[in-house]
Each structure stands twice: as structure tokens, then as C-alpha cells.
C-alpha positions in Angstrom: 85.6 108.9 76.7 90.0 107.6 76.7 91.8 108.4 80.2 95.3 109.5 79.2 98.5 110.1 81.6 101.1 112.6 81.0 104.7 111.6 82.5 107.0 114.1 83.0 111.1 113.5 82.1 113.3 116.8 82.9 116.7 118.0 84.1 114.6 117.3 87.4 113.5 113.1 87.2 110.3 111.8 86.5 107.1 113.1 87.7 104.5 110.9 87.1 101.0 111.8 86.1 98.6 109.6 88.8 95.4 111.8 88.1 95.6 112.3 83.9 92.7 113.2 81.4 89.8 112.1 80.5 90.2 113.2 76.5 88.6 112.8 73.5 91.1 110.9 71.4 94.9 110.6 70.9 95.2 113.8 69.1 93.7 115.8 72.6 96.6 113.9 73.9 99.1 115.0 71.5 98.0 119.0 71.7 98.3 119.1 75.8 101.5 117.2 75.6 102.7 120.0 73.6 101.0 122.7 75.6 102.4 121.8 78.7 105.8 121.9 77.0 105.6 124.8 75.8 104.1 126.3 79.0 107.3 124.4 80.9 109.8 126.2 78.3 108.3 129.8 78.3 108.9 130.0 82.4 112.3 128.6 81.4 112.9 131.0 79.0 111.9 133.9 81.7 114.3 132.6 84.1 117.1 132.7 80.7 117.9 129.2 79.9 115.4 126.3 78.0 116.5 123.4 78.5 115.3 120.9 75.4 116.4 117.2 77.2 113.1 116.2 78.1 110.3 114.4 77.1 106.3 113.9 78.0 105.6 110.0 77.9 101.5 109.6 77.6 100.3 106.9 79.0 96.6 105.3 78.3 94.2 103.7 81.0 96.0 100.2 81.1 99.8 102.4 81.5 100.5 101.4 77.9 102.6 104.1 76.2 100.9 105.5 74.0 103.3 108.0 72.6 106.4 110.5 73.6 106.9 113.9 72.8 110.3 115.3 73.4 111.1 118.9 74.5 112.8 119.5 70.8 110.0 118.5 69.4 107.7 121.2 70.5 109.1 123.9 69.2 111.1 125.6 66.6 114.1 126.8 67.3 115.4 129.5 64.9 119.1 130.9 65.1 121.1 133.5 63.0 122.8 132.2 60.2 126.4 131.4 60.8 125.1 130.8 64.7 127.7 128.2 66.8 125.3 125.2 66.9 126.7 122.7 70.1 
């Protein structure tokens, strides 16, 4: 079973995954990444803010980057019509 590492890049810097997980395939690694990002954003929302500037880089066992998933790509943000965008 392939081994994947999930390195978090966000407002606090880089948190490198030193343990990783054995997963069936890249689709499973993507699912873990999305769930992790959504959990982080959920905690932020409870404190009243969301920072979508971040990503998880997924590395394979040899250290190669298999995929990157941005926080922004992990959620769908809907705003009322006419809402101001920064």
C-alpha cells in the first residue's frame, strides 16, 4: 500500500508531516487532504474568520510531491448577489 505525507502550508508557516499514512491510492490521499483542510477551516469559522490562503502538499514515500490542494479548492464559497469581493 502506498505511503503518503501531508505537509500543511498556512498562516503559521509549514507543518511537515513526519509520519504519513498508508492509503490505497492518490484518490484516497486527496480525500484525506480535503477532510483535513475542511476541518481546519471549520475550526477557523467557529472563531469568526476564514483564511483560504493555504494548501496541503501530498508527498509520496520517495519524497516527491504527488499533488497540492489549496484551501480555496477544498470549499465552495457562496456569497449574496452584489457582495463585495476583496
